[in-house]
N, C-alpha and C positions, 0 to 999 in steps of 0.2 A: 267611311260610309258603310253602313250595314248592308250586306248583300240581300237581294230579294229572297233567296232561299232561307237564310237565317232569320230574317224578320218575320216570315210567315209561320215558323215552327210553333211559337207559343200560342198562336191563334188557330192552329191546324189540328188540334187534338180533342177528340170528343169523349175520351175515356177519363175516368177519375184519376187525378194525380198528374196529368199532363206529361211534360218531358221527364220529370223525375221518375214517373212510373215506367216510361220507356227504358230509361237507364237501368232501372232495377231488373227488368226482364232481360235486357242485354247482358248484364253482369251474371245473372243466374244461368243463362243459356250459352254464355261464352261467345257472343256475337262479336266478330271482328272483321278485318279486311278480307274480302273474298268469301265470307260465310254466305251460303245459299239459304235464305230465310223465306219461309212461307207464312203469311199473316192471314189466319182464318177470320173471315167476316171483316174485311179490311176497310169497309166504308169508303170514304173519300180519299183514303190513302195517306193521311197525315203521318202516322207512325212509320209506315213503309218508307216514305221519303226521308224521315229523320234517321232511321237505321242506315239507309244508304249514304246519306251525307255525313252523319256524325261518326259512323263506324266503318264505312267502306263496304257494307254488305251488298249483296245482290238479292233483291227482294221481289217476290211475287205475292201480290195480294189476291185473295179469292173472295169475291163479293157476289151475292145473289141478285141484287137489284140493278137492272140495266142502267137506270139513270145515275146511280152512284158510280158505276163503272165508268160511264162516259165522263162524269165530272172529275173523277180521280185521274183519268187519262189526260184531261185538259190541264188540270192543275200541275200534274207531273211534267207535262210539256212546257208549261210556262216557267217553271223553275229549272228547266234544263236537265232533269234527272231521268229522262226516258231510257237512257242506256243501262241504267242500273235498277230501275223500278218499273214494274208493269203490274197493273191491276186488271185481272181477267174475270169474266163472268163465270160463275160456277157455284156448285152446291158442296159444302164441306162434308156432306154425308156421301158424296161421290166425287172426290177431288179429281179434276182433269189433269193430273200429273202422274208420271211413271213411278213405279216402285223404286225404293231406295235411291231417290234422286236429289234429296235436299239434306242440309245439315241441321236446321232448326225449324220448329213450328212454334209460332206464338199466337196468342189471342187475348183480347182484353174486353171483358164485360160483354161477351157475345154468345157464349154457349147456352146461357139461360134462355135464349130464344129458339134453340135448336130442339126439335121434337125427339131426337134420338142422339143423346150425347155419346153413348157408347159407340155408336157407329162412327161418329165424327172423330172420336179418339182413336178408333181402329184405323181410320183413314190416315190420321197423323202418323201412326206407327208404320203403316204401309209405305208412305212416301219418304220416311226418314231413312237415312243410311244407318248401318250398324254403328252404335255409339252416338247417334244423333240425339239432340236435346229438344224437350218440349218445355215451354214456360208460358203460363197463362194466369190471368186473373178472372174471377167470376163471382157472381152473387152466391152466397150460401145462406142456409136457414139454420140458425142456432136452436130454434124451437119450431114446431109445426105451425103453419098458418091456419087460421080459421077458414072455413069455406067462403065466407064473405071476402076476406082479404085475398084469398087465392083467386077468386073471380075478379076482384078489382084489379089485381096485378095482370091478369090475363087480358081483360078488356082494355086497360090503359096502356100497358107496355108489352103485351104479347109474351109474358113470362111463362115458360113451359114448366119444367120440373126444377125444384130447388132441393139441394142436399146439404147435409152437415159437412163440416170440414173433413171429418174422418171418412164419411161415405163417399165424398167427392174424390179423395185420395185413393180410396179403394177402387173406384171406377177407372182411374188412371192406371192403377196396378193391373186390373183385369184386362186392360188393353195390351198389356205386355211390358209396360215401363217399370223401371225401378224408380222409387221416389227419392229425390234429393232433398227437397225442403217443402214444408207446408207452413204458410204464414197467415195469421189472422189480421186482416186489414180493417176490421170493423171500426175501431176507434178513429182511425184516420179518415175513413169514409164518412163517418158521422159529421165531422167538421166540414168536409168538402161538400156534402149534400146540403147541409144547412146554407152554405154560401150560394150554391146553385139555386136553391129554392128561392132565396131572397132575390136573386137576379131574375128568375122566371116571373115572380110576382110583380116586380117593377116593370118588366117588359109587357106583361098582360095589362097592367094598369095604363101604361102609355098607349097600347093598342086600343083599348076600350075608350080612352079619352079621345083618341083620334077617329073613332068610329070605324076602325078596321078590324078584321078577324083577329081574335086574341088567342088562337091556337085550339088544340084539341082538348075539350073539357075532360074527357075520360083520362087522358094522359096527365093532366094537371092534378086531378083528384087522386090518381094513383101515386103520383110523385109526392104529394103532401103526406100520404099515408106511408110511403116508403121511408121518407125522412124520419117520421115518427118511429117506425119499426126498427130502423137501423140505430137510432139513438137510444132505443130501449134494449138494443142488442138481441132482438128477436130475429132480425135479418142482419146481414153484413156482407163482408167480402173476404175472399181468400186469394192468396197467390201460391201457385203450385209449380214446382219444377221437377222434371223427371228426365230419365235417359233410357233410350233403347239399348238393350245389351249389345256389346261390341261383337 
């Protein structure tokens, strides 16, 4: 019989790539038994719970939205992982954790919403022990957005600033990290986003047919445009791994 913990994991990931994306970050950051991990913008805590269960890590999620913190805590309690996972309310531009207190910082498709990425990266550097690792995925811009597209992404998905792969890596370096790897995920994301858009369209049609709210129109419009831009390789994704000097 499948355990409740394992059965929820494939349905508990809001980022692109699901469990395989978690495993890729774990491999690049060296997450293992007893690793103290902090998940920036952890949402409902799906990846945090997975890292604890799959790899034996001790995970703290930092989440800004109180309702998500409450939901994450309840889900964690229900699967019995509260001893190794905690999601706390906090701002990643002012992380409520001490200096040099953790081994790894991870984040997935979240820093695009943060108004000051450099400050968030500096906070990651501050809380990491010497030799600590950072591994993250985020949106990147392979070419500049038009004013109309930039406004659409802001109104629909609260996208702040976007950078090229190289500029993003430079931001990480400026925070003090050495760069271990930079990977372009754009082709993979193009496939994933097309699948997600098809799912969203189906759900909206079902909601409209039932006479119930069909979701936020600005989000839907911006998502359609996002899928188009990613498949044209104007926007895309990157995975970055770095290390604080020992």
